[in-house]
C-alpha positions as CSV (number, residue, x, y, z in Angstrom):
1,X,102.5,119.4,81.3
2,X,106.4,118.3,82.8
3,X,107.9,115.5,81.3
4,X,107.5,112.1,83.1
5,X,110.6,109.6,83.7
6,X,110.9,106.6,80.9
7,X,111.6,103.5,83.1
8,X,113.1,101.8,80.2
9,X,116.3,99.3,80.4
10,X,117.8,97.7,77.0
11,X,116.3,94.7,77.7
12,X,112.6,95.9,78.4
13,X,112.6,96.9,75.2
14,X,112.8,93.9,73.4
15,X,110.2,92.2,75.7
16,X,106.7,91.9,74.5
17,X,103.3,93.3,76.4
18,X,101.9,91.6,78.9
19,X,98.7,90.4,78.1
20,X,95.7,91.4,80.9
21,X,92.2,89.4,79.9
22,X,89.6,91.2,81.1
23,X,86.4,89.0,82.0
24,X,83.5,91.5,82.5
25,X,80.2,89.4,84.3
26,X,76.6,90.7,83.8
27,X,76.0,93.7,86.3
28,X,79.9,93.8,87.1
29,X,81.2,97.5,89.0
30,X,82.4,99.5,86.9
31,X,84.8,101.5,89.3
32,X,86.8,98.0,89.9
33,X,87.3,97.7,86.5
34,X,88.1,100.6,85.5
35,X,90.6,101.1,88.3
36,X,92.2,98.4,86.9
37,X,92.5,99.5,83.6
38,X,93.5,103.1,83.8
39,X,96.3,101.7,86.0
40,X,97.7,99.5,82.8
41,X,97.1,102.4,80.4
42,X,99.2,105.0,82.5
43,X,101.7,102.5,83.6
44,X,102.1,102.4,79.5
45,X,102.1,106.6,78.9
46,X,104.4,106.9,81.9
47,X,107.2,104.3,80.8
48,X,106.5,105.8,77.5
49,X,106.0,102.0,75.8
50,X,103.7,99.5,76.0
51,X,104.3,97.3,79.1
52,X,100.5,96.1,79.1
53,X,98.1,95.1,76.2
54,X,94.4,94.0,76.9
55,X,91.1,92.6,75.7
56,X,87.9,92.9,77.1
57,X,86.0,89.7,77.0
58,X,82.7,87.9,78.5
59,X,79.8,85.3,77.9
60,X,78.4,85.4,74.3
61,X,81.5,88.2,73.2
62,X,78.7,91.0,72.4
63,X,77.9,93.4,74.8
64,X,77.5,93.6,78.7
65,X,75.9,95.9,81.1
66,X,77.4,97.7,84.3
67,X,75.7,97.8,87.2
68,X,75.1,101.2,86.9
69,X,73.0,100.5,83.8
70,X,75.7,101.2,80.8
71,X,76.6,98.8,78.3
72,X,80.2,97.7,77.3
73,X,80.9,96.3,73.8
74,X,82.8,93.4,74.5
75,X,86.1,91.9,71.8
76,X,85.4,88.7,71.7
77,X,83.9,85.5,73.9
78,X,85.7,83.9,76.6
79,X,88.7,82.9,74.6
80,X,91.2,80.4,74.5
81,X,94.1,81.3,76.8
82,X,97.8,81.5,76.8
83,X,100.0,80.4,79.7
84,X,101.4,84.0,80.3
85,X,98.2,85.8,80.0
86,X,96.6,87.2,83.4
87,X,92.7,87.0,83.8
88,X,90.8,89.7,85.4
89,X,87.6,88.4,86.1
90,X,85.1,91.6,87.5
91,X,81.7,90.9,89.3
92,X,79.7,93.3,90.3
93,X,75.7,92.5,92.2
94,X,73.7,89.8,92.6
95,X,77.2,87.7,92.0
96,X,74.8,84.4,92.8
97,X,73.3,84.6,89.3
98,X,75.7,86.3,87.4
99,X,78.2,83.3,88.1
100,X,76.6,81.2,85.3
101,X,77.7,77.4,84.5
102,X,79.6,78.1,81.2
103,X,81.8,80.8,83.2
104,X,82.3,78.0,85.7
105,X,83.6,75.9,82.9
106,X,85.5,78.1,81.5
107,X,87.3,79.1,84.6
108,X,88.2,75.5,85.7
109,X,89.2,74.9,82.2
110,X,91.8,77.4,81.6
111,X,92.8,77.7,85.5
112,X,94.6,74.2,84.5
113,X,96.8,75.4,82.1
114,X,98.8,77.2,85.3
115,X,97.2,81.5,84.6
116,X,97.0,84.3,86.9
117,X,93.4,84.5,88.0
118,X,92.1,87.1,89.5
119,X,88.8,88.3,90.9
120,X,87.7,92.0,91.4
121,X,84.8,93.1,93.7
122,X,82.1,90.2,94.4
123,X,84.2,88.1,91.1
124,X,85.8,86.1,94.1
125,X,82.4,84.3,94.4
126,X,82.8,82.9,90.9
127,X,86.5,82.0,91.4
128,X,85.3,80.1,94.4
129,X,82.2,78.3,93.0
130,X,84.7,77.4,90.1
131,X,87.0,75.1,93.1
132,X,90.3,77.4,92.2
133,X,90.6,79.1,95.5
134,X,90.1,75.9,98.1
135,X,92.9,76.5,101.2
136,X,93.9,79.8,99.6
137,X,93.6,82.9,101.4
138,X,91.1,85.3,99.6
139,X,89.4,88.4,100.1
140,X,85.7,89.9,99.2
141,X,83.6,93.2,99.4
142,X,83.0,93.0,103.1
143,X,79.0,93.1,102.5
144,X,79.1,90.0,100.9
145,X,81.9,88.4,103.9
146,X,79.0,86.7,106.2
147,X,77.5,84.9,102.9
148,X,80.6,83.6,101.5
149,X,81.9,82.5,104.6
150,X,79.2,80.0,105.2
151,X,79.2,79.0,101.9
152,X,83.1,78.3,101.2
153,X,84.5,77.3,104.7
154,X,87.6,75.8,102.9
155,X,89.2,79.2,101.8
156,X,90.4,81.7,104.6
157,X,88.7,84.9,104.0
158,X,90.5,88.0,105.1
159,X,89.0,91.3,105.2
160,X,92.4,92.6,103.3
161,X,91.9,94.9,100.2
162,X,93.5,93.0,98.0
163,X,95.3,89.5,98.3
164,X,97.6,87.6,96.4
165,X,98.1,83.6,97.2
166,X,100.4,82.3,94.4
167,X,98.6,82.7,91.0
168,X,95.3,83.8,92.6
169,X,94.5,87.3,93.4
170,X,91.1,89.2,94.9
171,X,90.4,92.4,96.0
172,X,88.0,94.1,97.9
173,X,86.3,95.8,95.3
174,X,86.2,99.9,94.4
175,X,89.6,101.5,93.9
176,X,91.5,98.2,95.8
177,X,91.8,97.2,92.2
178,X,94.2,100.2,91.8
179,X,96.4,98.9,94.7
180,X,96.9,95.3,93.8
181,X,97.6,96.8,89.7
182,X,100.4,98.6,91.6
183,X,101.3,95.7,93.6
184,X,101.5,94.0,90.3
185,X,103.3,97.1,88.4
186,X,105.7,97.5,91.0
187,X,106.8,93.9,91.3
188,X,107.5,93.4,87.1
189,X,109.2,96.7,86.8
190,X,110.2,98.8,90.2
191,X,108.2,101.2,92.7
192,X,109.0,104.2,90.8
193,X,107.2,103.3,88.2
194,X,104.2,101.9,90.5
195,X,104.5,105.6,92.5
196,X,104.2,107.1,89.2
197,X,100.9,105.3,88.2
198,X,99.3,106.5,91.4
199,X,100.8,110.3,91.0
200,X,99.0,110.3,87.9
201,X,95.7,109.0,89.2
202,X,95.8,111.2,92.3
203,X,96.2,108.3,94.3
204,X,98.2,109.4,97.5
205,X,97.7,106.1,99.8
206,X,98.9,103.3,98.8
207,X,97.4,100.3,100.4
208,X,99.3,97.0,101.2
209,X,97.6,93.6,101.2
210,X,98.0,93.6,105.2
211,X,95.4,96.8,105.0
212,X,91.8,96.3,105.9
213,X,88.7,97.4,103.4
214,X,86.6,99.1,106.3
215,X,86.8,101.8,108.1
216,X,88.2,101.6,111.6
217,X,85.7,101.5,114.4
218,X,86.3,105.0,115.3
219,X,86.2,106.1,112.2
220,X,82.8,104.7,111.3
221,X,80.7,105.3,114.4
222,X,82.3,108.9,115.0
223,X,83.4,107.9,118.1
224,X,87.3,108.1,119.6
225,X,87.0,105.8,123.1
226,X,88.9,103.0,123.2
227,X,87.1,101.1,125.6
228,X,83.7,101.6,123.6
229,X,85.4,100.4,120.2
230,X,87.2,97.4,122.4
231,X,83.1,96.4,123.1
232,X,81.8,96.7,119.5
233,X,84.7,95.2,117.6
234,X,84.4,92.1,120.3
235,X,80.7,92.1,119.4
236,X,81.4,92.3,115.6
237,X,83.5,88.8,116.3
238,X,81.2,87.3,118.1
239,X,77.5,87.4,116.4
240,X,76.7,83.4,116.8
241,X,77.4,83.3,120.1
242,X,76.7,86.7,121.7
243,X,78.1,88.0,124.7
244,X,76.6,89.1,127.6
245,X,76.6,92.8,128.7
246,X,78.2,92.4,131.8
247,X,81.1,90.2,130.2
248,X,81.5,92.5,127.3
249,X,81.7,94.8,130.8
250,X,83.8,92.9,132.4
251,X,86.6,92.1,129.8
252,X,87.4,96.2,129.5
253,X,87.5,96.4,132.8
254,X,84.1,98.4,133.9
255,X,80.8,97.7,135.4
256,X,77.5,96.7,133.0
257,X,76.1,100.4,134.3
258,X,79.0,102.1,133.2
259,X,78.8,100.2,129.6
260,X,75.3,101.0,129.8
261,X,76.0,104.7,130.0
262,X,78.8,104.7,127.6
263,X,76.8,103.7,125.0
264,X,73.8,105.9,126.1
265,X,76.1,109.0,125.4
266,X,78.1,107.9,122.5
267,X,75.3,105.9,120.4
268,X,72.4,106.7,122.4
269,X,71.5,103.5,122.6
270,X,71.8,100.4,125.3
271,X,74.9,97.8,124.6
272,X,72.2,95.1,123.8
273,X,69.9,97.5,121.1
274,X,73.4,98.0,119.5
275,X,74.3,94.6,119.1
276,X,71.1,93.3,118.0
277,X,71.2,95.7,115.2
278,X,74.6,93.9,114.5
279,X,73.1,90.6,114.5
280,X,70.1,91.4,112.3
281,X,72.1,92.9,109.7
282,X,74.1,90.1,109.5
283,X,71.0,87.9,109.2
284,X,69.8,90.3,106.6
285,X,72.7,89.5,104.6
286,X,72.4,85.9,104.9
287,X,69.1,86.0,103.4
288,X,69.4,88.1,100.8
289,X,72.6,86.1,99.5
290,X,72.5,82.6,99.9
291,X,70.4,80.1,100.2
292,X,70.3,79.0,103.6
293,X,67.0,78.6,105.4
294,X,65.7,80.9,107.7
295,X,65.9,78.6,110.6
296,X,69.9,78.2,109.9
297,X,70.4,82.1,109.4
298,X,68.4,82.6,112.9
299,X,71.2,80.2,114.5
300,X,74.3,81.9,112.7
301,X,73.3,84.8,114.5
302,X,72.9,83.9,117.9
303,X,69.1,83.2,118.0
304,X,68.3,80.0,119.2
305,X,64.4,80.3,118.6
306,X,62.9,81.0,115.2
307,X,60.2,83.0,116.7
308,X,61.9,85.4,118.6
309,X,64.3,85.7,115.5
310,X,61.3,86.8,113.4
311,X,59.6,89.0,116.1
312,X,63.2,90.8,116.3
313,X,63.3,91.0,112.7
314,X,60.1,92.2,112.2
315,X,60.8,94.8,114.7
316,X,63.7,96.4,113.2
317,X,63.2,96.2,109.7
318,X,59.1,96.5,109.3
319,X,59.5,92.6,107.7
320,X,59.4,89.4,108.2
321,X,62.7,87.3,107.4
322,X,60.0,85.4,105.4
323,X,58.7,88.1,103.4
324,X,62.5,89.6,103.4
325,X,63.5,86.3,101.4
326,X,60.1,86.0,99.3
327,X,60.3,89.4,98.1
328,X,64.2,89.1,97.2
329,X,63.3,85.8,95.4
330,X,60.7,87.6,93.4
331,X,63.1,90.4,92.4
332,X,65.9,88.2,91.0
333,X,63.3,86.7,89.2
334,X,62.2,89.6,87.4
335,X,65.6,90.8,86.9
336,X,65.9,87.6,84.5
């Protein structure tokens, strides 16, 4: 293997390593955590010195299980921090129930010291619940965006892969942890080091906080038609107050009949049916991830009548929204 350039200056040789405190929540996402930790480890290796050190902590201080079912031994219980520490909280599935009161109390207490706090994947929810993201920009995994926006209206939620707002950092999950860490490494040392870390990770497309977490509409639907993409984008941002097919057609300069033919040709369904699928998908996310009443979920997804909502939901998912909510609640009780 070729020798790696050593990014060391005389002043850096005397500096202490920056400490990261990883807090693993129950059912945390392994990929998000490993991506962040490996980025720091490789930065040490490539630079030829200990730029970063870390500890793996969590509530109880014993062992914690990731969403894949593998258990990890913790170094300690939730610790008392120093002001210079960087805290990275790692979330995963069932985030509302894994965000415990002791964790929230700890986040609030330690945040008052001015430490830098980050949340990976769904851990943005824990930071928001602790009240330390109010009036700040943040991001969270796209699957949790609908429920998060309903619950935390004082937070400026974005669709970016990661967000840094002051001493608060959030990521969308998955490999976005790498992008955040590369940004930190570049700012604290230099871009050459960050690029070398990316090379070691075989990570060829470094993203910034301007990049969005989901694939573009053409990529997602497998169709590159500018007017079709434009209509679908309008649908996705107008769920609570749906736009009629005729108005959608007018917005992109075509007739309603032309729009119908466009959807039939590329998606094999009508604009109305496609739009209904988007609305019901959001409704399911809200039912599964929030405590909103079924009536409020219906209203948030553009249904003025609960009975109409229930009928459409059952036709699409083969279960009523009330039974969906009930079955999900039963599953959560079994998990505990």
